[in-house]
N, C-alpha and C positions, 0 to 999 in steps of 0.2 A: 467428526462423524455426523452424518445426517440424522436429524431427529426423526424417530419413528412415531408417526401418528396416523390416524385413520384418514385424515384429509390428504388428498393427492397433491395439492399445490397450495402453499401459503402465500398470502398477500402482505403488503405493507400494513394494511389495517390489522391483520392477525398479529403481525410482528409487534405493533404498537401496544397490543393488549397483554403481552407477556410481561412478567415481573421485571422491574427495573434492575434488580440485582443480578439478573441473568444476562449474559452476553451471547447474542446470536447473529448470524448472517444468513441471508437468503440468496441462493443462486438458482435461478430458474424455478423459483417456488419451493425449493428444498431447503429445509432449515438445518443449519450447521451450528453446533454448540461450540462456543469459543472458550471452553474451559478444558483443562485447568489453566490457571493464570500463567502468563509467560515467565520464563526463567530470568534470573538476574542478568545474565549475559545478553539475552534478548533485549531486555529493557535498557541496558547500558548502551547497546548499539542504537536503539531507537532514540534515546536521549541525545547521544552524541550527534547523530545525523540531524535531528531537529534543531539543535543549537547551531550547527554549521549553517543550515538553511535559514534559520531565523536571523543570524548575523548578516548573512549575504543578502537577504531580501529586505532588511530594514529600510523603510522609506520608499519601497518599490510597491507596485500594485499587486504583486503576487503574495499570497499568504500561506505560510506553512501551517499544517494542522497535524495533530498527533491523536492517535486512537485513545479512548473510544469516542468516535464521532461518526454518526450514520452518513453514508453516501447513498442516496436514493437514485439508482440508475433507471429503474422501472418499478412498476407495482409488484414485481416478483423478484427483483434484484436489489438487495440492500446489503452493503458491505461496510467494513470498518478497516481500511488499510492502516498499517502501523504508522506510517508517515505519508502525508500527501500534500500537494500544493495546488491551490486554486487561484487562477489569475483573473477570473471573471467574478467580481464581487456580487453580481446578480444571482449567482448560484448559491450564495450563502444565506441561510435563514437561521433563526434563533435555535432551532432544534436539529437541523440537518443540512447537508449539502445536497442540492437538487441538481443532479447532472454529473457528468464526468469531470474529475480533476485533470489538470494538465500532467501531473506527475503522481504516480502511485508507487509506494515502496512497501514490500512485504519482507519481514525478517523471518526466515524459515525456522520452523521448530518441528520436531518429530510428529506432533499431532496435526499440523496443518500443511506440511510440506507438499504433499500430493495435490491438495486443493489449491494452494497458492501457485504451484508450478503449472497445473493444467486447467482447472476450472476457472480460476480467477484470471489467468492469462487470456483465455478465450473470451471471458466476460469483458475485461478491460479493452480488448481489441474490438469487440462488438460495439461497445459504447463510445469508442474514440478517445481513450486515455492515450495521450501522445507518447508518453515515456513510462515504461514499466520496469521496475528494478526489483530483483530478488537478492537478498543478502543471506549468505550461508555463513553462520557464525562458527560452525565446527571446522569447515574447510578454509575459512577466511578468504572467501572470494565473493565477487559480485557479478551478477548477470544483468545485462541491460537489453531491453527490447524497445525498438523505435517503430512507431506507426508510420507506414509509408503512404504515398499518395493513393495507393490502391485500397487503403483502409485495412491493411494487414500488417502484422508485426514482421520485422525482418528476422533473420535467423538468430540474432542476438550476438552480443559481445561479452567476453569474460574479462574481468579485471582482478588483479591480485592485490594483496594488502599493501604492496609497495607503490601502487599506482595512484594517480590523482584522477578522479572521475569528473570530467567536464559534462555537466548536465545539458543535454540538447534542448530540452524544453524550457530551460532557464538560462539563456545566453549570458556568459560571464560568471556563472556560478560553478564553483569547483569544490569537490569534496575529497580531501586527502584521505584515502581509505584507512591508513594507519590510525588516523584520528577517529574515524568512524568506529573502528574495531577497538579503540582505546589501548593501543600498543605503541611502543617506541617506533620511530621511523626506521624502517629496515635500510641497511646499507645496500646501495645498488651496485 
């Protein structure tokens, strides 16, 4: 939910002044509270995907990162994707990522589903995140959006738990979705 305050638009400077123990995101200057903490299932999926990416990218220039880590897209847009990959090391600073990651992944939860599906999708598209993935832990499916030459996301693709997701932004990197969801490989 957006934070209600008298100020119409918050900036990164405002964001940096808030207490460290609180987790927030800014989208077009609106503050979104990142609590309550994610569920066990959410964190399991995040951890599994991060391990798959970490193993696949070891020794390569792209770096997988896990939340909480600020991604500063503009002075009014600061997000913390659940898992993301940055291939341009110049974007990485000690405190934040400065600019769009190559891949952003959000694991849906009831509190953030609408924001992840609509607001963040538009935001990531606007700032050029090449590949955006939504993971639905309840339905056990994945949606992927790819940024086209026109700067817009395609209509998206849907993958089931039995599928292997080949990441377009990371050639050669594949994520067996049953491993991401932490279940046995389904029979095909």
